[in-house]
N, C-alpha and C positions, 0 to 999 in steps of 0.2 A: 464631795462624794456623790457619785451617780446613784440616783434612787433606783432600787430594785422594784420591779412590778411583777405581780402574779397574773399571768394571762391564762384564762380558761377558755377552751374552745369546745363547743357542743355541736351535735348534729341534730338538725330539725327532724330528720327521719332516719331510721336505721334499716339497712338491708339485712334480711335474715336468709343466709345461704341455704339452709335446710329446707325452707318453705318457698324460697324465691319470692317472698313477699316483702313489701316495704311497710314499716310500722311508724306512724307519726308519733312524735314525742310530745306529751302534754307539757304545759308550763311547769306544773308541779314536779314532774319527773325530771325535766331539764334542770330545774333548780336543785333538786336532790343530787343529780350527777355532778353539778358544779361544786357543791359542798363536799361531796365525797373526794373528788380529785384534788380540790384545794387543800383539804386536810391531809391527804396522802402525801402531797409534795412537801408541805410544811414539816410533817413528821420525818419524812425521808431525808430532808436537808437539815434536820436538827434545829429548825426555827421555833422560837417561843410561840406557842399557840395564841398568846395574848398580844403578840407584837402586831402593831397596826401595819397593815400591808395594803397598798393600793392594788385593787383587783379589778381587772378588766375582763368582762365576759363577752365572748364573741360567738357567733353561730354560723355554721356552714349548712348547706342544704341537705347533704346526705352523707352516708358512710364513706363513699368514695372520696369525697372532698375532705372528710376527717382523716382518712388514711394519708392523703396527700399532705395535710398539715403535720401529721405525725412524722412523716418522712423529712419534711423541711426542718422541723424542730431537732430531730436526731442529727441531721447534717450540720446544724448551727453550733453544736457543741455546748449547749447550755443545759442547765438542770431541767429535767422534764419527768413527768409521770403520766400514766394513763389510768383510766378506770374502766373496768369491764363489768357489766351488769348481767346478772342472771335473774330472769323472772319468766318462767314458762307461761304463766297466765297472760302476761302482756305481750311477750315476743313470739310465743308459739314454739319455743325450743328450750331445751335444757342448756344449750350452749351459752357460754359467756360472750357477750357482744361489746365491742368497743363503743363507749358512749361519750367519753370526754378525754381531753388532753390538757395538761397544765404545763406551763413553762415559767421559769423565773428568769427574768432578764432585765436589762436596763431599759429605760424609756426609749432611748434612741434605737437600740437593737430591736426592741419589741415593736416599735412603730413600723420599722422597715420589714421585719420578719412577717408581720401579720397584715401588711398593707392590702387593702381590698376586701378584707373579711368584715362583714357587718357586725355591729353590736347586737347583742341578744336583746330581743324584745319579747314580752309575753304576748304573742299574737296568734296562738293556735288553739286556744281553749274555747 
């Protein structure tokens, strides 16, 4: 049996179209987004929340790169979910912004699909 893995992809900075500003994401905020999208995909796919799942958290530089990852995941035909966050105090807008993408796939498919994306490190606080 091929092991399924949960890949979570986060953006280090978010572009806010309304303000034309870039907002850096703190480590705590990134961690929260990863938890949100991971829970969302597990619930959507009917997975037992207590089921041990290998989770790989990756980080792209900005919203544009996160959009590109989302396009790639959609085209791959694998289960995926997004998380859109709203926080006017942090982002300067009431709009919901894409902060995270999650995908469930096999180790082989995941490795090739996300090749070149760096592992997330808490390096911006």
